[in-house]
C-alpha positions as CSV (number, residue, x, y, z in Angstrom):
1,M,0.1,-0.1,0.0
2,L,2.7,2.5,1.1
3,K,4.9,1.4,-1.9
4,N,1.9,2.2,-4.3
5,Q,1.5,5.6,-2.8
6,L,5.2,6.5,-3.2
7,I,5.0,5.6,-6.8
8,K,2.0,7.7,-7.3
9,L,3.6,10.5,-5.6
10,C,6.8,10.4,-7.7
11,F,4.7,10.3,-10.7
12,L,2.8,13.3,-9.9
13,L,6.2,15.2,-9.0
14,L,7.6,14.1,-12.4
15,C,4.6,15.5,-14.2
16,F,4.6,18.8,-12.3
17,N,8.2,19.4,-13.0
18,S,7.8,18.7,-16.8
19,S,4.9,21.2,-16.8
20,V,6.9,23.9,-15.2
21,A,9.9,23.3,-17.6
22,C,7.6,23.5,-20.6
23,S,5.9,26.6,-19.3
24,A,9.4,28.2,-18.8
25,V,10.4,27.2,-22.3
26,T,7.2,28.6,-23.6
27,T,7.6,31.9,-21.7
28,Q,11.2,32.2,-22.8
29,S,10.2,31.6,-26.4
30,S,7.5,34.2,-26.1
31,T,9.9,36.7,-24.6
32,Q,12.4,36.1,-27.3
33,A,9.8,36.3,-30.1
34,N,8.6,39.7,-28.7
35,T,12.2,40.9,-28.3
36,Q,12.9,39.9,-31.8
37,S,9.8,41.5,-33.2
38,T,10.7,44.8,-31.5
39,S,14.5,44.6,-32.6
40,Q,13.2,44.0,-36.3
41,S,11.5,47.4,-36.4
42,K,13.8,50.1,-37.7
43,G,12.0,52.7,-35.4
44,T,8.6,54.2,-34.7
45,V,7.2,57.0,-37.0
46,L,4.0,59.0,-36.3
47,I,2.5,60.7,-39.3
48,T,-0.6,63.0,-39.0
49,G,-3.2,63.2,-41.7
50,A,-2.0,59.7,-42.8
51,N,-5.2,58.3,-44.3
52,R,-4.8,59.6,-47.8
53,G,-2.4,61.5,-50.1
54,L,1.1,62.2,-49.1
55,G,0.7,60.9,-45.5
56,L,-0.7,57.6,-46.9
57,A,2.2,57.4,-49.5
58,L,4.9,58.1,-46.8
59,S,3.4,55.6,-44.4
60,R,3.5,52.9,-46.9
61,H,7.3,53.7,-47.8
62,F,8.2,53.6,-44.0
63,I,6.2,50.3,-43.4
64,A,7.8,48.7,-46.4
65,D,11.2,49.4,-45.0
66,G,10.5,47.9,-41.6
67,Y,9.4,50.8,-39.5
68,K,6.5,50.8,-37.2
69,V,4.0,53.5,-38.4
70,I,1.3,55.2,-36.3
71,G,-0.8,57.1,-38.7
72,T,-3.5,59.6,-37.5
73,A,-6.9,60.2,-39.1
74,R,-9.8,62.4,-38.1
75,K,-12.2,59.5,-38.9
76,P,-10.2,56.1,-38.3
77,H,-13.1,54.2,-39.4
78,K,-12.6,55.4,-43.0
79,A,-8.8,54.9,-42.8
80,T,-9.1,51.5,-44.5
81,D,-6.1,52.1,-46.9
82,L,-3.9,53.1,-44.0
83,K,-5.0,50.0,-42.0
84,A,-4.4,47.8,-45.0
85,A,-0.9,49.0,-45.2
86,G,-0.2,47.8,-41.7
87,A,-0.3,51.0,-39.7
88,Q,-1.6,51.6,-36.3
89,V,-4.4,54.2,-36.7
90,V,-5.1,56.7,-33.9
91,Q,-7.9,59.3,-33.9
92,L,-6.7,62.9,-34.3
93,D,-8.1,66.3,-35.2
94,V,-5.4,68.7,-34.9
95,T,-7.8,71.6,-34.3
96,D,-9.4,70.0,-31.4
97,D,-7.6,70.1,-28.0
98,E,-9.5,67.3,-26.6
99,S,-8.5,65.0,-29.6
100,I,-4.8,65.9,-29.3
101,A,-5.0,65.1,-25.4
102,A,-6.6,61.8,-26.2
103,M,-4.0,60.9,-28.7
104,A,-1.3,61.8,-26.2
105,K,-3.1,59.6,-23.6
106,T,-3.4,56.6,-26.1
107,L,0.4,56.9,-26.8
108,Q,1.6,57.5,-23.2
109,G,4.8,55.7,-22.7
110,V,5.3,54.9,-26.4
111,A,8.7,55.9,-27.7
112,I,8.5,57.7,-31.0
113,D,11.6,58.3,-33.1
114,I,10.1,60.4,-36.0
115,V,7.1,62.8,-35.9
116,V,5.9,64.1,-39.3
117,N,3.2,66.9,-39.0
118,N,1.6,66.3,-42.4
119,A,-2.0,67.3,-41.9
120,G,-2.8,70.5,-43.8
121,Y,-5.5,72.5,-45.4
122,V,-5.8,74.7,-48.5
123,N,-8.7,77.1,-48.4
124,D,-8.8,78.1,-51.9
125,Y,-6.5,78.0,-55.0
126,T,-7.1,81.6,-56.1
127,R,-3.9,83.7,-56.0
128,G,-2.7,87.3,-55.9
129,I,-5.4,90.1,-56.0
130,E,-8.3,87.8,-56.2
131,S,-7.2,85.7,-53.3
132,F,-6.8,89.1,-51.3
133,K,-10.2,90.1,-52.1
134,K,-11.8,86.8,-51.4
135,S,-10.2,86.1,-48.1
136,T,-12.2,86.2,-44.9
137,R,-11.5,86.1,-41.3
138,E,-13.0,82.6,-41.0
139,E,-10.8,81.2,-43.7
140,Y,-7.5,82.8,-42.3
141,L,-8.4,81.4,-38.7
142,R,-9.2,77.9,-40.1
143,T,-6.2,77.7,-42.3
144,Y,-3.7,79.0,-39.6
145,N,-5.4,76.5,-37.0
146,I,-4.7,73.5,-39.2
147,N,-1.3,74.5,-40.8
148,T,0.4,76.4,-38.1
149,V,-1.1,76.1,-34.5
150,G,-2.0,72.3,-35.1
151,P,1.7,71.1,-35.7
152,V,3.1,73.0,-32.8
153,L,0.4,71.6,-30.5
154,V,0.8,68.1,-31.7
155,A,4.6,68.6,-31.3
156,K,4.1,69.7,-27.6
157,A,1.8,66.7,-27.0
158,L,4.4,64.1,-28.4
159,Y,7.4,65.9,-27.0
160,P,7.5,63.2,-24.2
161,N,7.2,60.4,-26.7
162,L,10.3,61.8,-28.5
163,L,12.3,62.0,-25.3
164,L,11.7,58.3,-24.7
165,S,13.2,57.6,-28.2
166,K,16.6,55.6,-28.1
167,A,17.5,56.9,-31.6
168,S,20.7,58.6,-32.1
169,V,18.8,61.6,-33.4
170,K,15.0,62.1,-32.9
171,K,13.2,64.1,-35.7
172,L,10.3,66.4,-36.0
173,V,9.2,67.2,-39.6
174,N,6.9,70.0,-40.3
175,T,5.3,69.6,-43.8
176,S,5.5,73.2,-45.3
177,S,5.4,74.6,-48.8
178,Q,7.5,76.7,-51.1
179,G,4.4,79.0,-50.8
180,G,6.0,79.9,-47.3
181,I,8.9,81.7,-48.9
182,V,8.7,85.2,-47.9
183,D,9.9,86.7,-51.2
184,R,9.0,84.3,-53.7
185,K,9.8,85.7,-57.1
186,G,7.3,85.7,-60.0
187,T,4.4,83.8,-57.9
188,H,1.5,85.4,-56.3
189,A,0.2,84.1,-53.0
190,I,-2.7,82.1,-51.9
191,Y,-3.0,84.5,-48.9
192,A,-4.2,82.4,-46.2
193,Y,-2.4,79.3,-47.1
194,D,1.0,80.7,-48.0
195,T,1.3,83.0,-44.9
196,S,0.4,80.0,-42.7
197,K,3.3,78.1,-44.0
198,T,5.6,81.1,-43.5
199,A,4.5,81.1,-40.0
200,L,5.0,77.4,-39.6
201,N,8.6,77.8,-40.9
202,K,9.2,80.4,-38.2
203,L,8.0,77.9,-35.5
204,T,10.2,75.3,-37.0
205,N,13.2,77.7,-36.6
206,E,12.1,78.5,-32.9
207,L,11.6,74.7,-32.0
208,A,14.9,73.9,-33.6
209,K,16.7,76.1,-31.1
210,D,14.7,75.0,-28.2
211,L,14.8,71.2,-28.8
212,K,18.4,70.8,-30.0
213,A,19.5,70.2,-26.3
214,D,17.3,67.2,-26.4
215,N,18.9,65.9,-29.5
216,I,15.7,66.6,-31.6
217,T,16.3,67.9,-35.1
218,V,13.3,69.9,-36.4
219,I,13.0,70.9,-40.1
220,S,10.3,72.2,-42.6
221,L,10.0,70.1,-45.6
222,A,8.3,71.1,-49.0
223,P,6.5,68.1,-50.5
224,G,6.3,69.6,-54.0
225,W,3.2,69.8,-56.1
226,N,1.6,66.4,-56.0
227,K,-1.4,64.6,-57.6
228,T,-3.4,64.3,-54.4
229,R,-7.0,65.5,-53.6
230,T,-5.3,68.9,-52.6
231,G,-2.9,69.2,-55.4
232,G,-5.3,68.1,-58.0
233,E,-4.8,65.9,-61.2
234,G,-2.8,68.8,-62.9
235,A,0.2,68.4,-60.5
236,R,3.5,67.2,-61.8
237,L,4.5,64.7,-59.0
238,E,3.3,61.3,-58.1
239,P,3.0,61.0,-54.3
240,E,4.6,57.4,-54.4
241,V,7.7,58.9,-56.1
242,S,8.2,62.2,-54.0
243,M,7.4,60.5,-50.7
244,A,9.9,57.8,-51.5
245,Q,12.6,60.6,-51.8
246,A,11.1,62.5,-48.8
247,K,11.5,59.3,-46.6
248,K,15.3,59.1,-47.6
249,V,15.7,62.8,-46.7
250,I,14.0,62.4,-43.2
251,E,16.2,59.3,-42.6
252,S,19.4,61.1,-43.4
253,L,18.7,64.0,-41.1
254,T,21.2,64.7,-38.4
255,I,21.3,67.4,-35.7
256,E,23.3,69.7,-38.0
257,N,20.2,70.0,-40.2
258,T,17.9,71.2,-37.5
259,G,16.3,74.6,-38.4
260,T,16.6,74.0,-42.1
261,F,13.9,74.2,-44.8
262,V,14.3,71.5,-47.6
263,T,12.4,70.0,-50.3
264,Y,11.3,66.5,-50.7
265,S,14.5,65.9,-52.7
266,G,16.7,67.3,-50.0
267,R,17.4,70.7,-51.7
268,S,17.9,73.5,-49.3
269,V,15.3,76.4,-49.5
270,K,15.9,79.9,-48.3
271,W,12.7,81.3,-47.1
């Protein structure tokens, strides 16, 4: 009787030890898999207004090259192409303080290596004297709210995330326009849009000075005239082509580039 009980006890102990060992191996394998998954990512990029146009094209290029992309959209349920590309989609309306705060809360503790302020707005394509005559306070405020105030408040909200990055250089890219050049020869302005980009360039310049100590390089980037809903079919650039070049420019940025204004191809712009 005693001998049978001892045999039974030994059998139970053997089963228990085998189970613990298997569990430990499984846990270790899971941990290694997670570590490998993280290490396989080249970094984390957040792109605003990524559900279409330039933002979507840039997201696809970063994802294809092994980056984790967090793309924002005002209406995430409509960002089907962005989701299909493999991006994490986060709701964001750059004109809404509550939406910006909610995004920051969702991403709390997430290290972000690159932030691209891409969301933008063009009120009208009329230029020169006609733009001047048609412009209204409402359009000026809406344009500046999206193109100028939005990017700096998004940068402020994601500043803690950039500080968490282990990248040698963190990057903040503000999508501008050559319309933001103060003395642009031979071209008349879209009054609200162009001046909103000039103001954005000034904010880029100030942020570059203030964030340099944190090893964050801040630039303005002119994406060129692209065939998007904003640019129209008459534009000369294909987003897939221009954003492939823009990605390379962003990747190559160093702290020495901070405060500069460049085109999608990397050409320096005096504004």
